[in-house]
Backbone as ProteinMPNN parsed JSONL, in Angstrom:
{"seq_chain_A": "XXXXXXXXXXXXXXXXXXXXXXXXXXXXXXXXXXXXXXXXXXXXXXXXXXXXXXXXXXXXXXXXXXXXXXXXXXXXXXXX", "coords_chain_A": {"N_chain_A": [[0.723, -1.255, -0.029], [1.0, 2.256, -1.172], [1.299, 5.319, -0.361], [0.767, 8.578, -1.513], [2.316, 11.617, -0.97], [1.043, 14.799, -0.641], [1.209, 18.515, -1.399], [2.407, 20.229, 1.644], [0.728, 22.317, 4.127], [0.588, 24.857, 6.437], [-1.044, 25.475, 9.317], [-1.336, 27.187, 12.015], [-0.035, 26.0, 14.654], [0.38, 23.612, 13.488], [1.401, 21.168, 10.874], [0.318, 20.015, 7.965], [-0.038, 17.457, 5.806], [-1.661, 16.434, 3.187], [-2.304, 12.74, 2.127], [-2.544, 10.353, -0.408], [-4.013, 7.324, -1.622], [-4.392, 4.888, -4.201], [-7.288, 2.677, -4.565], [-8.464, -0.892, -4.617], [-10.811, -0.667, -6.121], [-10.417, 1.373, -8.106], [-10.783, 3.83, -7.343], [-9.916, 6.618, -4.984], [-8.31, 6.803, -1.874], [-8.254, 8.862, 0.973], [-5.95, 10.45, 3.233], [-4.313, 11.975, 5.941], [-1.632, 13.46, 7.066], [-0.854, 14.835, 10.42], [1.354, 17.302, 11.814], [2.974, 18.294, 14.698], [4.93, 20.409, 16.901], [8.586, 20.12, 17.862], [11.587, 18.825, 16.988], [12.867, 16.524, 19.214], [10.34, 16.428, 20.431], [8.339, 16.282, 18.5], [5.13, 15.31, 17.3], [3.233, 13.237, 15.313], [0.38, 12.479, 13.793], [-1.887, 10.359, 12.055], [-4.561, 10.435, 10.125], [-7.034, 8.55, 8.637], [-9.614, 8.518, 6.268], [-13.053, 7.889, 5.346], [-14.755, 8.237, 2.968], [-14.567, 7.44, -0.615], [-12.617, 8.733, -3.383], [-13.147, 10.128, -6.834], [-10.572, 11.023, -7.95], [-7.114, 11.42, -7.2], [-6.556, 14.026, -6.708], [-8.984, 15.138, -5.708], [-9.23, 13.531, -3.31], [-6.96, 14.703, -1.937], [-7.83, 17.195, -1.539], [-9.888, 16.807, 0.144], [-8.845, 15.739, 2.383], [-6.972, 17.561, 3.253], [-9.105, 19.711, 3.805], [-10.282, 18.756, 6.0], [-8.337, 18.469, 7.956], [-7.627, 21.339, 8.144], [-9.95, 22.462, 9.173], [-10.112, 21.007, 11.792], [-7.474, 21.982, 12.868], [-8.061, 24.476, 13.005], [-10.349, 24.65, 14.718], [-8.943, 23.544, 17.314], [-7.209, 25.92, 17.658], [-9.046, 27.914, 18.218], [-10.008, 26.63, 20.464], [-7.985, 26.765, 22.068], [-7.506, 29.518, 22.372], [-6.117, 31.04, 20.578]], "CA_chain_A": [[-0.049, -0.156, 0.034], [1.92, 3.12, -1.233], [0.532, 6.734, -0.348], [1.521, 9.823, -2.233], [2.195, 12.863, -0.38], [0.59, 16.031, -1.659], [2.047, 19.688, -0.879], [2.105, 20.428, 3.085], [0.14, 23.375, 4.389], [0.744, 24.934, 7.971], [-2.08, 26.132, 10.066], [-0.995, 27.478, 13.375], [1.125, 25.133, 14.828], [0.411, 22.423, 12.675], [1.778, 21.245, 9.542], [-0.873, 19.274, 7.419], [0.167, 16.886, 4.731], [-2.794, 15.418, 2.749], [-1.973, 11.592, 1.519], [-3.826, 9.431, -1.091], [-3.75, 6.076, -2.217], [-5.584, 3.977, -5.074], [-7.972, 1.55, -4.044], [-8.724, -1.642, -5.588], [-11.824, -0.237, -7.221], [-9.944, 2.447, -8.879], [-10.878, 5.041, -6.541], [-8.859, 6.968, -4.233], [-8.572, 7.011, -0.41], [-7.726, 10.122, 1.836], [-5.509, 10.359, 4.706], [-3.901, 13.223, 6.504], [-0.635, 13.602, 8.226], [-0.866, 16.345, 11.049], [2.536, 17.055, 12.582], [3.23, 19.578, 15.542], [6.118, 20.177, 18.087], [9.834, 20.136, 16.939], [12.855, 18.078, 17.411], [12.29, 14.976, 19.738], [9.095, 16.872, 20.928], [7.641, 16.075, 17.467], [4.091, 14.51, 17.317], [2.617, 13.065, 14.246], [-0.801, 11.933, 13.94], [-2.179, 9.911, 10.529], [-5.881, 10.088, 10.052], [-7.715, 8.043, 7.475], [-11.01, 8.945, 6.14], [-13.854, 6.884, 4.911], [-15.291, 8.403, 1.541], [-13.465, 7.526, -1.456], [-12.8, 9.839, -4.397], [-12.635, 9.692, -8.191], [-9.231, 11.497, -8.367], [-6.285, 11.823, -5.92], [-6.642, 15.749, -6.283], [-10.158, 15.284, -4.762], [-8.956, 13.029, -2.206], [-6.334, 15.28, -1.038], [-8.545, 18.429, -1.157], [-10.713, 16.557, 1.321], [-8.072, 15.284, 3.693], [-6.619, 18.848, 3.801], [-10.074, 20.515, 4.403], [-10.495, 18.064, 7.608], [-7.114, 18.864, 8.83], [-7.551, 22.779, 8.363], [-10.957, 22.592, 10.015], [-9.464, 20.47, 13.011], [-6.475, 22.731, 13.338], [-8.634, 25.978, 13.368], [-11.131, 24.324, 16.057], [-8.111, 23.596, 17.894], [-6.613, 27.035, 17.678], [-10.126, 28.511, 18.735], [-10.113, 26.342, 21.89], [-6.657, 27.094, 22.904], [-7.43, 30.989, 22.578], [-4.779, 31.62, 19.798]], "C_chain_A": [[0.895, 1.289, -0.108], [1.003, 4.397, -1.238], [1.438, 7.531, -0.844], [1.146, 11.15, -1.513], [1.807, 13.94, -1.134], [1.428, 17.487, -0.718], [1.648, 19.801, 0.674], [1.816, 21.937, 3.271], [0.316, 23.462, 5.947], [-0.515, 26.045, 8.254], [-1.712, 25.979, 11.216], [0.066, 26.729, 13.712], [1.179, 23.75, 14.159], [0.795, 22.206, 11.247], [1.148, 19.945, 8.921], [-0.219, 18.765, 6.129], [-0.851, 15.933, 4.217], [-1.928, 14.076, 2.124], [-3.005, 10.888, 0.94], [-3.159, 8.205, -1.594], [-4.688, 5.596, -3.024], [-5.784, 2.933, -4.299], [-8.172, 0.441, -5.085], [-9.931, -1.669, -6.502], [-11.495, 0.634, -8.031], [-10.241, 4.07, -8.433], [-9.731, 5.406, -5.969], [-9.27, 7.318, -2.778], [-7.845, 8.339, -0.014], [-7.129, 9.953, 3.015], [-4.718, 11.779, 4.782], [-2.886, 12.857, 7.49], [-0.581, 14.943, 8.857], [0.184, 16.257, 12.032], [2.498, 18.504, 13.578], [4.254, 19.281, 16.395], [7.391, 20.397, 16.943], [10.871, 19.357, 17.72], [12.299, 16.668, 18.17], [11.041, 15.337, 20.48], [7.854, 16.488, 19.707], [6.588, 14.984, 17.548], [3.515, 14.435, 15.878], [1.268, 11.993, 14.091], [-1.283, 11.617, 12.337], [-3.532, 9.722, 10.501], [-6.277, 9.632, 8.56], [-9.156, 8.079, 7.268], [-11.989, 7.951, 5.222], [-14.185, 6.858, 3.521], [-14.055, 8.065, 0.509], [-13.971, 8.4, -2.837], [-12.286, 9.379, -5.977], [-11.39, 9.983, -8.608], [-8.416, 11.686, -7.176], [-6.151, 13.161, -5.523], [-7.782, 15.9, -5.24], [-10.166, 14.667, -3.259], [-8.228, 13.893, -1.227], [-6.816, 16.591, -0.543], [-9.19, 18.016, 0.165], [-9.993, 16.452, 2.311], [-7.512, 16.732, 4.493], [-7.716, 19.934, 4.528], [-10.489, 20.022, 5.799], [-9.646, 18.528, 8.234], [-7.283, 20.372, 9.097], [-8.595, 22.878, 9.429], [-10.42, 22.183, 11.566], [-8.472, 21.596, 13.681], [-7.18, 24.067, 13.628], [-9.463, 25.917, 14.706], [-9.966, 24.281, 17.152], [-7.516, 25.17, 18.534], [-7.892, 27.825, 18.568], [-10.209, 28.046, 20.165], [-9.185, 26.778, 22.886], [-6.797, 28.707, 22.869], [-6.558, 31.707, 21.69], [-5.495, 32.228, 18.601]], "O_chain_A": [[1.588, 1.505, 0.886], [0.067, 4.499, -2.032], [2.655, 7.378, -0.735], [0.025, 11.656, -1.457], [2.223, 14.038, -2.288], [2.05, 17.401, 0.341], [0.504, 19.439, 0.948], [2.513, 22.768, 2.69], [0.234, 22.472, 6.674], [-0.819, 27.067, 7.637], [-1.66, 24.843, 11.689], [1.103, 26.807, 13.053], [2.059, 22.922, 14.396], [0.499, 23.082, 10.433], [1.482, 18.856, 9.387], [0.163, 19.63, 5.341], [-0.956, 14.796, 4.677], [-0.844, 14.361, 1.615], [-4.114, 10.729, 1.45], [-1.974, 8.113, -1.915], [-5.861, 5.793, -2.705], [-4.985, 2.341, -3.573], [-8.08, 0.707, -6.284], [-10.083, -2.464, -7.43], [-12.341, 0.819, -8.905], [-9.99, 5.123, -9.019], [-8.661, 4.843, -6.201], [-10.283, 7.95, -2.479], [-6.921, 8.789, -0.69], [-7.721, 9.318, 3.887], [-4.557, 12.53, 3.821], [-3.08, 12.163, 8.488], [-0.354, 15.982, 8.236], [0.152, 15.436, 12.948], [2.047, 19.581, 13.186], [4.543, 18.119, 16.682], [7.333, 20.69, 15.749], [10.921, 19.313, 18.949], [11.44, 15.922, 17.7], [10.644, 14.455, 21.241], [6.658, 16.425, 19.991], [6.947, 13.838, 17.819], [3.322, 15.485, 15.266], [1.359, 10.785, 14.313], [-1.102, 12.467, 11.466], [-3.823, 8.608, 10.938], [-5.923, 10.212, 7.534], [-9.886, 7.641, 8.158], [-11.436, 7.264, 4.363], [-14.033, 5.848, 2.835], [-12.873, 8.334, 0.723], [-15.105, 8.662, -3.238], [-11.388, 8.59, -6.271], [-10.942, 9.351, -9.565], [-8.961, 12.097, -6.152], [-5.774, 13.542, -4.415], [-7.688, 16.549, -4.198], [-10.82, 15.077, -2.301], [-8.548, 13.979, -0.042], [-6.446, 17.104, 0.513], [-9.088, 18.721, 1.169], [-10.372, 17.059, 3.313], [-7.54, 17.012, 5.691], [-7.455, 20.725, 5.435], [-10.974, 20.782, 6.637], [-10.003, 19.13, 9.247], [-7.095, 20.732, 10.258], [-8.268, 23.324, 10.529], [-10.346, 23.054, 12.432], [-8.647, 22.029, 14.82], [-6.761, 24.718, 14.585], [-9.397, 26.765, 15.596], [-10.116, 25.155, 18.005], [-7.443, 25.42, 19.737], [-7.563, 28.328, 19.642], [-10.444, 28.867, 21.051], [-9.369, 27.07, 24.068], [-5.906, 29.205, 23.557], [-6.236, 32.868, 21.94], [-4.851, 32.795, 17.718]]}, "name": "protein", "num_of_chains": 1, "seq": "XXXXXXXXXXXXXXXXXXXXXXXXXXXXXXXXXXXXXXXXXXXXXXXXXXXXXXXXXXXXXXXXXXXXXXXXXXXXXXXX"}
């Protein structure tokens, strides 16, 4: 199972990298790497999403949109 990384975007303290992979049915799955911290304190979470998409670009857009929404919600909760 090979994931293709797409352009990384920074939202607040988070680095968001959408990941896509082709599925057996010919559609594309969306995932997201969400990193925060620096050096030995770096933390990376990878989220996988349920919907499948017709193109890797559509899957990447979905993953990034989910990450941006989460990062902004965290910023609001932390008062930043």
